[in-house]
MISE-475967 format. One record per residue (C-alpha): residue in one letter; residue number from 1; x negated, y, z. Coordinates in nm, 4 decimals, padded with zeros to 6 digits. Layout:
N
A|NUM|X|Y|Z
...
//
This chain:
150
M|1|-12.2002|03.9375|04.9715
H|2|-12.5682|03.8556|05.0161
C|3|-12.7410|03.7112|05.3210
L|4|-13.1003|03.7250|05.4377
E|5|-13.2371|03.5527|05.7460
S|6|-13.5764|03.6116|05.9004
T|7|-13.7283|03.4515|06.2101
I|8|-14.0528|03.5280|06.3905
T|9|-14.1870|03.4177|06.7273
V|10|-14.3612|03.6836|06.9341
P|11|-14.5897|03.5944|07.2279
I|12|-14.4013|03.8052|07.4837
S|13|-14.1203|03.7439|07.7295
L|14|-13.7564|03.7701|07.6317
E|15|-13.7233|04.0861|07.8411
E|16|-14.0247|04.2493|07.6726
A|17|-13.8927|04.1592|07.3261
W|18|-13.5506|04.2996|07.4124
D|19|-13.7068|04.6166|07.5500
F|20|-13.9029|04.6760|07.2285
F|21|-13.6477|04.5770|06.9631
S|22|-13.3471|04.7406|07.1282
K|23|-13.5094|05.0861|07.1210
P|24|-13.4140|05.2627|06.7967
Q|25|-13.7399|05.4622|06.7826
N|26|-13.9367|05.1359|06.7510
L|27|-13.7678|05.0707|06.4184
L|28|-14.0207|05.3123|06.2716
K|29|-14.3032|05.0809|06.3819
V|30|-14.1610|04.7813|06.1930
T|31|-14.0419|04.9547|05.8749
P|32|-14.2688|04.9911|05.5697
K|33|-14.4196|05.3400|05.5514
K|34|-14.3246|05.3692|05.1844
M|35|-13.9573|05.3869|05.2879
N|36|-14.0294|05.7266|05.4484
M|37|-13.7876|05.6515|05.7310
R|38|-13.7033|05.9308|05.9716
I|39|-13.4722|05.8987|06.2696
L|40|-13.2460|06.2024|06.2762
S|41|-13.0710|06.1217|06.6053
Q|42|-13.2355|06.2887|06.9043
N|43|-13.2907|06.1691|07.2628
L|44|-13.1473|05.8245|07.2121
P|45|-13.0594|05.6623|07.5436
E|46|-13.0625|05.2902|07.6133
M|47|-12.8686|05.1070|07.3446
Y|48|-12.4951|05.0671|07.4027
E|49|-12.1910|04.9533|07.2069
G|50|-12.0591|05.2423|07.0005
M|51|-12.3958|05.4182|06.9739
V|52|-12.4465|05.5799|06.6324
I|53|-12.7991|05.6205|06.4984
S|54|-12.8706|05.8389|06.1950
Y|55|-13.1733|05.7972|05.9693
R|56|-13.3053|05.9183|05.6394
V|57|-13.4702|05.6572|05.4173
A|58|-13.6129|05.6511|05.0666
P|59|-13.5841|05.2847|04.9646
L|60|-13.5990|05.3301|04.5866
F|61|-13.8032|05.5697|04.3770
G|62|-13.8674|05.7988|04.6778
I|63|-13.5105|05.9317|04.6688
P|64|-13.4070|06.0220|05.0274
L|65|-13.0731|05.8806|05.1375
P|66|-12.8749|05.9128|05.4606
W|67|-12.8173|05.5994|05.6671
S|68|-12.6104|05.5820|05.9834
S|69|-12.5510|05.2656|06.1837
E|70|-12.3208|05.1906|06.4706
I|71|-12.4223|04.9455|06.7392
T|72|-12.1103|04.7294|06.7495
T|73|-12.2154|04.4564|06.9931
V|74|-12.4742|04.4382|07.2708
E|75|-12.5405|04.1276|07.4795
Q|76|-12.8392|04.2176|07.7005
N|77|-13.1471|03.9990|07.6321
S|78|-12.9500|03.7922|07.3805
Y|79|-12.8405|03.9845|07.0720
F|80|-12.7118|04.3087|06.9279
V|81|-12.5410|04.3971|06.6033
D|82|-12.5609|04.7109|06.3947
S|83|-12.3324|04.7923|06.1040
M|84|-12.3953|05.0641|05.8494
I|85|-12.1326|05.3372|05.8490
E|86|-12.3080|05.5531|05.5886
G|87|-12.5867|05.4578|05.3528
P|88|-12.6996|05.2947|05.0318
F|89|-12.5026|04.9685|05.0701
S|90|-12.1318|04.8972|05.0492
V|91|-12.1779|04.6711|05.3526
W|92|-12.4759|04.6213|05.5868
H|93|-12.4191|04.4012|05.8919
H|94|-12.7372|04.3192|06.0851
E|95|-12.7501|04.0736|06.3747
H|96|-13.0616|04.0721|06.5959
H|97|-13.0926|03.7525|06.8057
F|98|-13.3452|03.6848|07.0835
T|99|-13.4187|03.3412|07.2298
A|100|-13.6824|03.2456|07.4844
V|101|-13.8986|02.9663|07.3422
E|102|-14.2214|02.8024|07.4488
G|103|-14.4965|03.0585|07.4043
G|104|-14.2741|03.3640|07.3724
T|105|-13.9520|03.4830|07.2154
E|106|-13.7927|03.3927|06.8856
V|107|-13.6589|03.7021|06.7101
R|108|-13.4049|03.6155|06.4425
D|109|-13.2451|03.8648|06.2047
I|110|-12.9360|03.7829|06.0015
I|111|-12.8387|04.0461|05.7466
N|112|-12.5225|04.0328|05.5410
Y|113|-12.5012|04.3046|05.2803
K|114|-12.3161|04.4051|04.9691
V|115|-12.4616|04.6302|04.7016
P|116|-12.2611|04.9264|04.5703
L|117|-12.1365|04.9802|04.2148
G|118|-11.9612|04.6451|04.1743
M|119|-12.0842|04.4354|03.8843
L|120|-12.3436|04.6956|03.7836
G|121|-12.4927|04.6818|04.1350
E|122|-12.4922|04.3019|04.1214
L|123|-12.6785|04.3171|03.7908
F|124|-12.9597|04.5199|03.9508
H|125|-12.9572|04.3294|04.2808
P|126|-13.2158|04.0631|04.1835
L|127|-13.4438|04.3195|04.0189
L|128|-13.4453|04.5971|04.2778
V|129|-13.2408|04.5510|04.5914
K|130|-13.3129|04.1899|04.6857
N|131|-13.6882|04.2433|04.6619
Q|132|-13.6699|04.5631|04.8688
V|133|-13.4734|04.3944|05.1474
Q|134|-13.7072|04.0951|05.1469
E|135|-14.0078|04.3297|05.1533
I|136|-13.8812|04.4979|05.4706
F|137|-13.8725|04.1687|05.6574
A|138|-14.2001|04.0463|05.5064
Y|139|-14.3578|04.3668|05.6380
R|140|-14.2109|04.3013|05.9819
S|141|-14.3581|03.9508|05.9792
E|142|-14.7002|04.1061|05.9125
V|143|-14.6874|04.4001|06.1533
I|144|-14.5154|04.2458|06.4579
P|145|-14.8082|04.0093|06.5318
K|146|-15.0361|04.3158|06.5253
I|147|-14.8137|04.4960|06.7751
F|148|-14.7962|04.1858|06.9980
P|149|-15.1201|03.9930|06.9458
G|150|-15.1193|03.6469|07.1014
//
């Protein structure tokens, strides 16, 4: 299992951060364009435990892949968790934490994931997968300050 953590502070209130990050459609705003992400689920209501969100992404070589996540835990203005139920990983467990701090809100992501294909997948992990996952969160660190300028 692999783990990635990413933390950014945004100059908005906890409630504003929660409102933005808990809306599935805003995922498109913080995902690199080259992933060609499309949300397939329609008319998504306010996030709730048990909600399933379906996407299509092209993380490697432009090959489109299905990805569905279930929201497994929601603690209003504190954290939520999504777990992949279909997609390119054997396991994808993503915790989104929100903490009010001086000057705004700390947004912390903790991702635990496992690549498919056993040892073969592990062989390619450092070359392809790890960099792709890190790139997603590096992109978020660049684009979020543009969305919420201080």
